[in-house]
Structures are given as C-alpha cells and as structure tokens.
N, C-alpha and C positions, 0 to 999 in steps of 0.2 A: 504493500500500500504506500501511496505517496504521503510524505509528511505535509502538514499544513503549509500553505504558501507563506513566504516570508519576504522581507525587503531585500533589495539589491543595492549595492553601492555604485561607485563610478566605474565605467568602462570607457576609457579614452584611448583608442587604439587605431593605429594605422593598418590598413588592410587593402584588399583589391578585389575586383570582380573580373571574371572571364566573360561574363555575358550580362547585359543590362537592357531591360525593356521598360520604357516609361508607360505607365498605365493611368493617363489622365482621362481617357475615355471610360465612361462608367461601365458600359457593356463589356469592353475589353478586359477590365479588371475582374468583373464578376465571372466572366467565362473562364478566365485564367485560374481563378480560385477554385471553381467547381471542377475544372479539368484536373487540377492538382490532386484534389481529394479523390476523384475517380481513378486516377492513375496510381495512387499510393498502394503499396503492397506490404510494407513493414510498419511504418509509423506515420502519423499525421499530427502535427502540433499547431495549435491556433490560439492566439491571445487577442482579446478584444475588450473594450471598455464595457460594452453591454450587448445583449442580443434582444432584438425586438421581435414580437410575434406578428410578423407580417410576411409577405411573400418571400422576402429575402431571408429572414430568420428561419422560416419554415423549410425553405429549400436547403439552406446550409446545414441545419440539424438533420434533415432527412439523409443528406449525402454523408454526413459524419456517421450516422447510424449504419448506413449501408457499408461503409468502410470498416467499422468496428465488427459488423456481423461477418465480414469475409476475412477477419483475422488481423486487421490493421490496428495497432496500438494507438488509440486516439486519445489525445489530451486537449481539452477545451478549457482555457484559463480566462475567467471573467472577473472583472473587478466588482467586488461586492457593493461598494458605494455607487459605482457607475451603473450597475444593474438596478439599484434602487431608484436612481434618477431616471433611467430608461423606463422603469415601471410606470412612471407618471404619464408616459406617452400612450400607455395601453389601458384597456378596460380591465376590470377585475376578472372577467371571463378569459380574456387573452392572457393575463398573467398566470392564471390557473393552467391553461393549456400549455404555456411555455414550461411551467414546472413539470407537467406530466411528460413532455417530450425530453426534457433534460434527465428526468428519472429513468425514462426508457433507455436513453443512451448509457446511463450508469448501470442499469440492469444487464445490458448487453456486454458490460466489461469496460466501457469507456470511462475515462477519468474526467470529471467535471469539477474543476477546482475554483473556488471562490476566493479571490485574493483579498487579504486584509492586512493593513500595517500592524506591526507588533505593539505599538504604543497605544494605550487606550484613548488618549486625547486625539491622536491622529485618526483613529477609527471613527470618532464621533464628530469630527469637524470636516469630513469630506476628503481625506487623503486616500491615495490609492495608486494603482498603476494605470497608465494611459498609453502603453506601448502596444502596437499592433504588428504582430509577426505571424506569418503562416509558413510552415516548412514541412517537407516530407522526405522520405527515403530516396526520392528521385533526384535529390541534390539541388533543388531550386527553393528559393525563399521569396515570399512577397512581403514587403515592408512599406508602411506608409501611414495614412491618416484615417482610413475607413473603418467603420464599425459594421457589425452585422445587422443592418437596418435599412429600410427603404429610403430613409433620408440620405444615407451615404451613396446609394446606387441609383436613385431615381430623382433626387431633388438637388442636393448640395453639390458644389464642386469639391472634388477630392483629388489627392495625388498619391499614388503608390508606385512602387517599382518592383519588377521581377528580377531576381539576381541569381547568378551562379558563381562559383569560385570560393576563394578563402573567406570572403565576407559572410558566407552562409554559416560557417563554423562560428564566427563571432556572434551572429544572431542566435544561433542555437544555444550558445553559452549564456547569452542574456536571457533567453526564454527559460532555461533551466534554473538560472539564479532567481528569477522572479518566482518560479514554481517552488523553489526551496526544497527540491527533491534530492535525496541521496542516491537515487538510481542513476547510474551513468547514462549519458545521452547515447542513443543508438548511433552507430557510425553512419554518416551520410554516404550514399552511393555516389560514385564519380559521375560527372557530367556525361551525357550521352555522346558528346563530342570526344574523339580520341585525343585531340590536342586543344589547348585553350585557343579560342579564336582571337582573343585580345587580352590585354592586361590593363584594367582601369583602376588607377590608384584612388582610394577613398578612405576617409577617416570615419570611425564610428564613435559617436558621443552618446553616452547614456548615463543617467544619474537618477538615483532615488533619494530625495531629501529625507525620507523617513528612515533611512538606514541608520542614521545617528541622531535619534530624536531628542536626546537630552531629557531634561526634567519636564519641560513644558511643550514638547512636541512642536506642532505647527505655530504655536504662539511665540516661540523663540528658538530658531535654529542655531546650532552651535557652529555651523560652517557655511560658507558661501556656496551656492550652487555653481559648479564649474561651467555648466552649459550657459547659464545666464551671463557669467563673467566673460566667457569666450565670445558670445554674441556681442556683448557690449564693446569688447576690444575690437572686433571686426568692424563694427559700426564706427567707432572712433577713427579707424584708419581708412575709412571710405574716402575716395577722392572725387567721385563724380556722381554715382547713383546708388541708391538703396531702394530695392523693391521687395516687398514682403506680403505674404498672405497669412491670415489668422482667422479663426472662427470669430472671435471678437478681440479687437486690439485694445488691451488694457494691461500693459506690461509692468514688470518690476521697475522700481524707481531708477535703478542703475541704467536700464535700457532707455527709459524716458530721457534721462539726462544726456546719455550718449547721442541719442537722436537729435536732441535740441542743439547740442554742440555741432553736430554734422550739418544741420540746416543753416546754422550761423556761419559756416564756412562756404556756403553756397552749394552743398550737395543736394541733388534732387532726390526727394523722398516720395515714393508712391506706396500707399498702404491699401490693401484690398481686404475687406472683412464683410461681415453679414449685417443685414438690416434687422430691425426690431421684430419682424414677423417670421424670422427663420426658426424661432423656438416658440413654444406655447407659453412662454413667460417673457416679459420685456426686461427683466432685471439685468441679465448680462449686457444687453444693449445699453441700458441706462448707465451701467458702470463704465462702459466704453465711452459713452457720449460725454461723460464728465471731462474728458480730455480733448473734446473737439475744438473748443475755442482756442486753447493753447496751440494745438497742432496747426490750425488755420493761420494763427498769428505768426507762427514760425515759418510758414510757407510750405508745409508738408501737404501733399495731396492725399486725402483719405476718401475711399470709395466704399459705398454700401452695396452689396450684392443683393438683388431682390429675391433670389431663390436660395441663398445661403452659400457662404464661402467657408468650407471646412478644411481646405488644404492648409498645410503649414510649410511654406517655402520662403527662403530669403535668398536674394541675388544681389551681390555687391560688386559694383563697377563692371558688371558683365564678365567677371573673372573668377568669382568664387560663389558657390551656392551650397545651401544646406536644405534638407527636406526630411520630413518624418512626422513625429507626433507632437512636437513642442509648440503649443500655442503661445503667442506673445501676451502672456497674462500672468498675474501673480500666482495662480494655482500651479502653473508649470514650474515656477521658481521654487515654491515652498511646500507644495502639497502632493504633486503627482510625480511618479516615476515616468521619465520621458526619454526619448531617443531620437537622434538625428544622424543622417549620413551627410558628409560634406565632401566636396570634390572640386577640382579645377579642370576636370576633363573637358576638352573642347566640345565633344559631341554632346555630352550631357548639358553643358552650358547652353548650347544651341537649342536644345529641347526646352530648357527652362526659360530662355529668352522668348521663345515662341509662345509659351504659356502666358507670360506677362504681356506680350504684345496683343494676344487674344483678349486678355482681361481688359486692357486699356481701350479696346475697340468694342467691347461687349456692351450693348445698350442696357443690359440688366444692371450694370454698375453705375450708380449715381454718385457724382462728385459732391462731397459736403462743402458748402460755401459759407462764408461769414454771414451773408445775407440770410441764408437758410437757418443758421443757428440763431440769429437775432430775431427771426420770426417764429421761433418755437412758441407754442401755446403756454400759458401761465402754468398749467398743471405739469407740463413736461419740464419746465424750468425748475419748478419746486421739487419735482421728483429727482432730477439729477443732483440738485443741491443736497437733498436729504441722503442720497445714497453715497455721495462723495466720500465721507469719512470711513465708510465700510466697503468701498467698491472692490477691494481686494478679495472679498469673500464671495463674490458673484461671478 
C-alpha cells in the first residue's frame, strides 16, 4: 500500500528532452492524454488539482479504469483542497457519482491518493499541490496547466506539452515525491525512436512551500520560494519585453515590485488573464482588479480573456520562456506546490511567441484602460477596496 501523500521540497534541475510537442490546442491535448492511457501496459500516473464530473472527468476515469482492469498500475493523485473547491462546481448528485467512480477505480486495484500538506494550518487554509503531470511506461510525459475538467478542455485557454527524454525521469521523481511513496518508480520504457531525434536543453523548477512549514504554516514561511525569486530576477533583467499569462494576475509583492521597476525602464509588459465571469465567484477577479490602477499607471498592458485564461506562460525578451502550473499569484508563492519548465530553445520560443501573438490579436481579450477603471460602478469600487487587505487569500 502507498503511504499517505506528503510534501515535496525544491527541485531545481537542468535536464533535456529528445522530443517536444506543444499542446495549446485543446482537442490535441485531450486526445494525447487519452491515447497515452490507452497505450499504457505497465503503469499510468496522473496528478491533477481536481476532477470534475463532466464529460471530461467521466471519460478520463473510464479510461483509467479500463487501464487498471487490463493490469496497468494506475495512480491518480488529486489535491484534497482542490477537489473540495472543484466540488462547488458540481451538484450534490454529481459529487456522489464522482465518489462512486473513484471507489470503482480503487476496487479494481487503482490507487486514488488525496494529497494533503503535513501541517494542520496548511491543510485548513487552502494549501496543496497544483502540479499537473501525466506519464506512462511508454516513456512520454504530459506536463502543463490543465485539470480534468470541461473548463480546461472546452472553455479556458491552457498550455501543456508532451515530452520524451531525460526530463521525463525528472517529472517522474517529482510525481513520486508528491505521492510520498516508498515504492520505487517503475522504470520508464525507452522512446520508440532508436536514437534521440534532438536534444532540447531545459530546466525544471519545482517547489512546495509546505515542505518546511515552520510553526505557523502559510501565515509565516521560514524560507523564500525559489521559483518566485527566480521569476523576479528574470523580470529585473528584462531589456525589452515581458509577456505572461495567468489565471488571475495577483502576484507576490516581490514580482509586483520587479515588474514596476521593469516598466520604469521602458520594458513593454503584456499580461493576459481571465475576466470576472471565468469562475462562478468574482472574488479572485476582484483580488486581481485591486492592482489594475497601478498597472495602468505604470504603462503595463493587462488583458481580460472573456472565456478564461488558465495557461501559465512567461516570455522575456523573446529569448527565455517558462511554462507549467505556476500562476502569478500569492497562492503559488506561499501555499501551492508548483512546477515550471524553462528553456531558451529557439523552436520552443517560436511556439510561445506565436501563442502570444495569437492572444494579442484575439478579440476575446479586452484591454483594461484607465478610463474603464475610472468608470467602475460604486459597488465594484467598494468591493475591490474591501478585498485589498486580504487579496492574497483569493
């Protein structure tokens, strides 16, 4: 039996991929995920923030059950707090049906592990894991921003990648560390290609702030999040452009200050995130909107996507990019285990540049203007002022 899931510390590691496929298209990613499950013969590991009982969640769980029934060792790692949040999107009946399906997978021998931080405070204030990894004995991994929900594959923008090569071993170790299992990871089968087609250098950044919770957990971390610090450093050294996507842009103060300094030097900043209707609660948007006036004054361009921007990408000077699970928000800094891949590979940079060019021309992205902020209704102004002191918790 697996031990209860526990926290993972930092993994900052140079690695490489022999094969890379960008999965910006929603159908392309979903088909790739289902094909991986169907092709697995020995093991299939998948981590997600939550599973929703919709056509996406149902198909994923059905395919995982089929895999388990044909002898594939299946592990589904779900964040306990994330699943609780996802439950608010479902009816009571749907939540019951989801539990039944998860229990069916367990009865077939599959492992369904609900991740919880080890510190009691962290468990009660919404800490957890936010890392999305899927890998199998076929030697491929899918890594990115998507959850097992209709929102991720039918509504929001997401960005994931399919990978082969040494980076898959790094992802497997991160998965096992999150899992907290003493069972050795099954060996990955070699790529179907006899020789690597290419060598793509990339770094893997992963950190779980609950690894060293101290006495007060999320209320007072004993160490700085290295991902946040490295992003701030990259932003400080930007010379021309910074482009990023986030579900809602409400980052840690060190990134706020780094971005402010960059705009003061004339660096062009484009931020793409979601509008208020992308969730069934306006609170995360209100928390992000507390920074609108300051961003507009600084000269940053911030866009709201009408159907939801859930990808997590940053591109600096068209020369360096990172993508994965890290939203630019306080939760990613102090409450969630997050992971990002970074690279300077020209082919990947071209893919990411094309994504940002598409976002810039997408009519669903509305530019936030000073005039628009000044015309907010009174209730909206009052709401943002009320949430400002506690915005980091939304």
